Structures are given as structure tokens and as C-alpha cells.
C-alpha positions in Angstrom: 157.9 145.9 51.0 161.0 144.8 50.6 160.4 143.7 46.8 159.0 147.5 46.5 162.3 148.7 47.6 163.9 146.3 45.1 161.8 147.8 42.4 162.2 151.2 43.3 166.0 150.7 43.1 165.8 149.2 39.5 164.0 152.3 37.8 166.0 154.1 35.5 167.6 157.3 36.4 165.9 160.4 35.5 167.1 162.3 32.5 169.8 164.9 33.0 168.2 167.5 31.4 166.4 170.1 33.8 162.5 169.4 34.0 162.4 173.2 33.1 164.4 173.0 30.0 164.1 171.8 26.7 166.6 171.0 23.7 167.6 174.3 22.4 165.9 173.9 19.1 162.7 172.9 20.8 163.1 175.2 23.1 163.1 177.9 20.6 160.5 176.8 18.6 158.5 176.8 21.8 159.4 180.3 22.8 159.5 181.6 19.2 163.3 182.8 20.1 164.8 181.0 17.6 166.0 182.3 14.0 162.7 180.9 12.5 160.7 182.0 15.0 157.0 183.2 13.7 154.0 184.2 15.6 152.0 184.4 12.6 148.3 182.8 12.1 149.9 180.0 10.7 150.1 178.6 14.5 147.3 180.1 16.3 145.3 176.7 16.4 147.9 174.8 17.8 148.8 176.6 21.3 145.7 176.6 23.0 144.7 174.4 25.6 148.1 172.6 25.4 150.3 171.5 28.6 153.7 172.6 29.0 156.5 170.0 28.6 157.2 170.0 32.2 153.6 169.6 32.8 153.9 166.5 30.6 157.0 165.3 32.5 154.9 165.6 35.9 152.1 163.8 34.5 154.3 161.0 33.4 155.9 161.1 36.8 152.6 161.1 38.5 151.6 158.1 36.3 154.6 156.4 37.3 154.2 157.1 40.7 150.6 156.1 40.7 151.2 152.9 39.1 154.1 152.4 41.4 151.9 153.0 44.3 149.1 150.9 43.2 151.5 147.8 42.4 152.9 148.4 45.8 149.6 148.6 47.5 148.1 145.6 45.4 151.4 143.7 46.2 151.3 144.5 50.1 147.2 143.7 49.7 148.4 140.2 48.1 151.0 139.6 50.8 148.1 140.4 53.5 145.7 138.3 51.9 148.0 135.3 51.3 149.1 135.7 55.2 145.3 136.4 56.0 144.0 133.5 54.3 146.9 131.4 55.6 145.8 132.5 59.0 142.3 132.1 58.9 143.0 128.8 57.4 144.8 127.9 60.3 142.5 129.3 62.8 139.8 127.6 61.2 141.6 124.3 61.0 142.6 124.6 64.6 138.7 125.9 65.7 137.4 122.8 63.8 140.1 120.3 65.7 139.2 122.0 69.0 135.5 121.6 68.5 135.7 117.9 66.9 138.0 117.3 70.2 135.3 119.1 72.4 132.6 117.1 70.6 134.6 113.7 71.4 134.9 114.9 74.8 131.3 115.4 75.4 131.1 111.9 73.7 133.1 110.2 76.2 131.3 112.2 79.1 127.9 111.1 77.3 129.0 107.3 76.9 130.1 107.3 80.5 126.6 108.6 82.0 125.1 106.6 79.4 126.8 103.3 80.7 125.9 104.5 84.5 122.5 104.6 83.3 122.4 101.5 81.6 124.1 99.9 84.6 121.7 101.4 87.1 118.9 100.5 85.1 120.1 96.7 85.1 120.5 96.9 88.6 117.1 98.2 89.3 115.3 95.7 87.2 117.5 92.9 89.0 116.6 94.6 92.3 112.7 94.7 91.4 112.4 91.2 90.4 114.2 90.2 93.7 111.6 92.4 95.4 108.7 90.9 93.4 110.1 87.4 94.7 109.8 88.7 98.1 106.3 90.1 97.3 105.3 86.7 96.3 106.7 85.1 99.4 104.9 87.6 101.5 101.5 86.7 99.3 102.2 82.9 99.9 102.8 83.5 103.5 99.5 85.4 104.0 97.7 82.8 102.2 99.4 80.0 104.3 98.1 81.7 107.8 94.7 81.3 106.7 95.0 77.6 107.1 96.2 77.6 110.8 93.9 80.7 111.8 91.0 78.3 110.6 92.6 75.3 112.7 92.6 77.4 115.7 89.1 78.8 115.5 87.7 75.2 114.8 89.5 73.9 117.6 87.9 76.3 119.8 84.4 75.9 118.3 84.9 72.1 118.6 86.0 72.6 122.3 82.7 74.5 123.1 80.8 71.4 122.5 82.5 69.7 125.7 79.9 69.1 128.3 79.8 70.0 132.0 82.3 69.8 134.1 84.9 69.5 131.4 83.8 72.6 129.8 86.5 74.6 131.6 88.8 77.4 130.6 91.9 75.3 130.7 95.3 76.2 129.3 94.6 74.3 126.1 92.2 77.1 125.5 94.3 79.7 126.6 97.0 78.9 124.3 94.8 78.5 121.4 93.6 82.2 122.2 97.0 83.2 121.9 97.5 81.3 118.8 94.3 83.0 117.0 95.8 86.4 118.3 99.2 85.6 117.0 97.7 84.7 113.7 96.1 87.8 113.4 98.7 90.1 114.1 100.7 87.9 111.9 98.5 88.9 109.1 98.5 92.5 109.7 101.9 92.7 109.8 102.6 90.9 106.7 99.6 92.9 105.2 101.2 96.4 106.1 104.4 94.8 104.9 103.0 93.7 101.4 101.7 97.3 100.9 105.2 98.6 101.5 106.6 96.4 99.2 103.9 97.2 96.6 104.9 100.8 97.1 108.5 100.4 96.7 108.2 98.1 93.4 106.2 101.6 92.1 109.0 103.6 93.2 111.6 101.4 91.7 109.8 101.0 88.5 109.2 104.8 88.6 112.9 105.4 89.0 114.0 102.9 86.2 111.9 104.7 83.5 113.3 108.0 84.6 116.8 106.6 84.2 115.3 104.8 80.8 114.3 108.2 79.2 117.6 109.8 80.5 119.3 107.0 78.8 117.1 107.2 75.6 117.9 111.3 75.2 121.4 109.9 76.0 121.6 107.3 73.1 120.0 109.8 71.0 122.6 112.9 71.9 125.1 110.5 71.5 124.2 109.3 68.2 123.7 113.1 67.0 127.1 114.2 68.5 128.8 110.8 66.9 127.6 112.1 63.5 129.0 115.6 64.2 132.2 114.2 65.1 132.3 112.4 61.9 131.7 115.6 59.7 134.9 117.4 58.0 135.5 119.5 54.9 134.9 117.3 52.5 131.7 115.8 53.7 128.6 116.0 51.2 126.1 116.3 53.4 126.9 119.5 55.1 125.2 123.1 54.5 124.5 126.5 55.6 122.4 126.9 59.0 122.9 130.7 59.6 120.6 130.5 62.8 122.2 127.6 64.2 124.4 129.6 66.3 122.0 131.3 68.6 121.7 129.4 71.9 118.4 128.0 72.9 116.5 129.6 75.7 115.6 125.9 77.0 119.1 124.7 76.5 120.9 123.4 79.7 124.6 124.2 80.8 127.1 121.6 81.5 126.9 121.7 85.1 122.9 121.4 85.1 123.5 118.8 82.4 125.7 116.5 84.6 123.7 117.0 87.8 120.3 116.1 86.3 122.0 112.7 85.4 123.4 112.4 88.6 120.1 113.1 90.4 118.7 110.5 88.6 121.5 108.0 89.6 121.3 109.2 93.3 117.7 108.7 93.5 117.6 105.7 91.6 120.4 104.2 94.0 118.7 105.4 97.1 115.4 103.5 96.2 117.4 100.5 95.0 119.0 100.7 98.5 115.8 101.2 100.0 114.4 98.1 97.9 117.6 96.0 99.2 116.6 97.0 103.0 113.1 96.1 102.6 114.0 92.8 101.1 116.1 91.9 104.2 113.2 93.4 106.5 110.8 90.9 104.5 113.2 88.1 105.1 113.5 88.6 108.5 109.9 89.2 108.9 108.7 86.2 107.1 111.4 83.9 109.3 110.7 85.3 112.6 106.8 85.1 112.0 107.1 81.4 110.7 109.3 80.4 113.7 106.8 82.2 116.2 103.7 80.4 114.2 105.4 77.0 114.6 106.5 77.8 118.2 103.1 78.5 119.2 101.7 75.6 117.2 104.0 73.1 119.3 102.9 74.9 122.5 99.3 74.1 121.6 100.2 70.5 120.8 101.9 70.1 124.0 99.0 71.6 125.8 96.8 69.2 124.1 99.3 66.3 124.7 99.1 67.1 128.6 95.3 67.9 128.8 95.0 64.2 126.9 96.9 62.4 129.4 95.1 64.3 132.1 91.7 63.2 130.5 92.9 59.7 129.8 94.3 59.3 133.6 90.9 60.6 134.9 88.9 58.3 132.7 91.1 55.3 133.8 90.4 56.4 137.4 87.0 56.8 136.8 86.6 53.5 135.2 88.4 51.8 137.9 86.2 53.3 140.7 83.0 52.4 138.4 84.2 48.9 138.5 84.8 48.8 141.9 81.2 50.6 142.4 79.6 48.0 140.8 81.2 45.0 142.4 80.0 47.0 145.7 76.4 47.4 144.2 76.5 43.8 143.6 77.9 42.9 146.9 75.3 45.5 148.5 72.7 43.8 146.9 73.4 40.5 148.1 73.6 42.1 151.7 70.1 43.5 151.4 68.8 40.3 150.0 70.4 38.4 153.0 69.1 40.9 155.5 65.6 40.5 154.1 66.1 36.9 154.3 67.4 37.4 158.0 64.3 39.3 158.6 62.1 36.6 157.2 63.8 34.0 159.3 63.0 35.8 162.2 59.3 35.7 161.7 59.0 32.1 162.5 60.5 32.3 165.8 58.7 35.2 166.8 55.5 33.5 165.8 56.1 30.5 167.9 57.2 32.6 170.7 54.0 34.6 170.3 51.9 31.6 170.1 53.1 29.7 173.0 52.4 33.3 175.1 48.8 33.5 173.5 48.3 29.6 174.2 49.7 30.2 177.9 47.5 33.1 178.5 44.5 30.4 178.5 45.9 28.4 181.5 42.9 28.3 184.2 43.1 30.1 187.3 46.0 29.7 189.4 47.9 27.9 186.7 48.2 31.2 184.7 51.4 32.0 186.7 54.5 34.0 185.9 56.9 31.2 185.6 60.4 31.0 184.3 59.0 29.7 181.2 56.6 32.8 180.8 59.6 35.3 181.5 61.9 33.6 179.1 59.1 33.4 176.3 58.5 37.5 177.1 62.2 38.0 176.9 62.4 35.9 173.7 59.7 38.0 172.1 61.6 41.0 173.3 65.0 39.6 171.6 63.2 38.6 168.5 61.9 42.3 168.2 65.3 43.8 168.8 66.8 41.8 166.2 64.0 42.6 163.6 64.4 46.1 164.5 68.2 45.8 164.3 67.9 44.0 161.0 65.2 46.4 159.7 67.3 49.3 160.3 70.2 47.6 158.5 68.3 46.9 155.9 67.2 50.6 155.4 70.8 51.5 155.6 72.0 49.0 153.3 69.0 50.0 150.7 70.4 53.6 151.2 73.7 52.6 150.5 72.7 50.6 147.4 70.8 53.6 146.2 73.8 55.8 146.6 76.0 53.4 144.9 73.5 53.2 142.4 74.0 57.1 142.2 77.6 57.0 142.5 77.4 54.5 139.3 75.6 56.9 137.3 77.6 59.9 138.1 80.9 57.7 137.4 79.1 56.7 133.9 78.4 60.2 133.1 81.9 61.5 134.1 83.4 59.0 131.8 81.1 59.9 129.1 82.0 63.2 129.5 85.7 62.7 129.7 85.2 60.1 126.5 83.3 62.9 124.7 86.5 65.5 125.5 89.0 62.8 124.5 87.2 62.7 121.6 86.8 66.4 120.7 90.6 66.9 121.7 92.1 63.9 120.0 90.0 63.0 116.9 88.5 66.5 116.3 91.0 69.0 117.4 94.4 67.0 116.8 93.4 65.3 113.6 92.8 68.8 112.2 96.0 70.3 113.7 98.0 67.4 111.8 97.0 69.5 108.7 98.9 72.7 110.0 101.5 74.1 107.3 105.1 73.6 107.7 107.7 76.0 108.4 108.9 76.5 104.8 105.2 77.3 103.8 104.6 79.8 106.4 107.8 81.4 105.6 106.2 81.9 101.8 108.9 79.3 100.0 105.8 77.0 99.1 
């Protein structure tokens, strides 16, 4: 408008002649008032439909004013257009810079979440590998319990072949039953823990896949935003997309976008911590079960050792008594033979005494008297008969003692055979088999 004012000031001054007045000559002609006025037919066709001079000036001035107004409006519009173009250019530049900055900020956020997801995926993979190693330990430990269980059951079955009276429920059998029950309980515990480990591995892999899908979406979105951030006004691969300014109905907000990834990370971290705790539990279970199995194995071995010592001591005592019994049998046999010989030796004196009495009974008449000789022969026979009775009774006792000794010998020999069989079963069968009991490292799943 300042330029318009300048232009207005530079306009030439209007003529001094009044707008309604003309030079005298012209005025007279126009008015037909001069000396040569004529109202004849010669000027008849020149007066129709013509403007007056004032009207002509007004028309000129109106044209001037309209031209001036149009120029002024045009100048104002040009100024406003230049100002609007500059303002819109600056606004577009600021908007583009702000959009680029926002895209850059979102790129940083996406990169941060992408890095967190990548880190969590790596930690989940490492944790799953560690849990898989623990799972393999569990499987090896479970397989290693089959040997001890077979050994315990074989020991129990072998000891069933003991003979009476050694077929007893001794402390060895009780410890073997405890060992078999312990192994069954350990196997059940390892199976339950193995199922828990398999389930945890499945959960780890599921959350790893969830994080990987989220990470893959973040990578794709990051590449798209990175491409968008590189666009500028001189880019050759930009074009119009009139409908791109609409918001998609399924589009997430910034809060739900961040919350989605945060929840994925929280769930993955929770499962990773649960997996770590389970690994610690598995390690404790394997260590405790291995120690319990080896402790029970040592207890059974000690029980076997004590039982073997008892059996060995009993067999030695039985063999000692058998030796004494055999010696006594020999002596008793000699005693029986001596008694028989003593009885046989009494037959001759008895015959002599009886023959004397028999012959003296044939003495005639008065000579058949009861003299001292007669009384002595009778008493001799009585003494011999008493001796024979005593010898025969002693012979019967000796023969009965001999029979008892023979029975004792047979019983001792049978007991020794039973003890030998029990020693063979416990020492050769059971203890030899128990020598193949797995070590504690194998029971803990390390081998």
C-alpha cells in the first residue's frame, strides 16, 4: 500500500478548467451560441447518442481510477501472494523437518525396541540351550537308574534262593527293599521333572518365536521408516498418494505399540527366569537324588558286609564244631568197640563160672553142699551178669550217643552247606553284581 500511495502522489494535477466548462470556442460551438452558430440540417446527424465532455472526462477518470484500483489490488495480491508463498514455503519446510524429526525419533524408538527384542531372543536361545542340556542330564540320569534298580531286584531274587534257616528277612533285605523303593521314587521324580522341562522348553520357544516375529516386524518397519526419512523434495521416486492421509482402522496407537512389545519382552523375561529357576531346581534334584542313591548303595553294601561277616563267622564256628563232632564220633566208635569187646570178654568167665556150677551140681548125695566155693561161684555169676548188664546199658548209651553225633554231624554239614550257599549268593552273586553300580557322576546325568 505504500507504493500505491507513492503512485497516487505522483499523478499529474487535474486541469484547472472546470469539469463542466469548455474553452470558449468549443463551448460556443457546442452550445450554438457563438457568432457562427447554426442549427441547420448540416449538423443534424452528429448530435445523436454522443456523450458530453464532462461525461467523457468522467469516463476517463473512471478508467484512471479503475486502472489504479486494479493495479493497486494486483499489487496487493502480488504482495500477499509472495508473502503467502513465503509463509507456506516456510511452513512446508518446518512441517517436513518436523515430520523428518518425528520419523527419526520413531526410528530411534524402533531401533531401541528392536535391540531389546534381539537381546531377549539371544538370551532365550542361550537359556533354552542350557535347559536342553539339563534335559539331557535328566534323561541320562533317568536311564542310569535302570541299572541300580535291576541290581536291587536281582539281589532280592538271588537271595530268595537261600535255604532254610538262612531264608530270613534280615537287615540286608530291608535295605535292598528301601533301595528299590528309593529308585522307583527317584524315577518318578525325574520323569515329572523331565515333563516340566519339556513344557518349559516349549514355552521358551513359543516366546522366542513371538519376539522374533515382533523383531521381524520392527526390522521391516525400520527399513520403511528409514527409507521415508531419506526422502526429500528432490527425490525422484516420490509421487502423489491422495488417500494415504487416512488412518487405518487396524492401526495401533503409540501407547499400544510400545505396550505390545513391552508385554512381549516381559513375558519372555518371565519365562526366561522361570527356565533359569527350573535349571537350578533340576541341578539340585539331580545332585540330591544321586547322593541319596549312592548313600543307600553304600548302606546296602555295608549291610552285605556285616551279613557276610556274620555268615563267615557262623560257618567257621560250624566247621569247628563239625571237626570236634567228627573227632568225638571217632572216639565214640572206639568206645562202642571197646564196650563190645568188654562184653565179649565177660563171656568166657561167665562160661567158666556157669560150667563150674553146672559140674558141681552133679556131685553125689551129701557132697552136693553149699560150701564157700558154691557161694563164691554164685556170687561170681551174679557179678558177671551185673557187669554185663552195665556194659550192655553203657553200650546202648554209647550207640545212642554215636547216633546223636551222626545226626549232629549231618546237621552241621547241612548248616555249613546252607551258609556256604548264602555266602556264595551274597558274595559272588549280589556283591559282584553291585560292583557295576553306576558312579555318582553318572547318576547325576553327567555321563
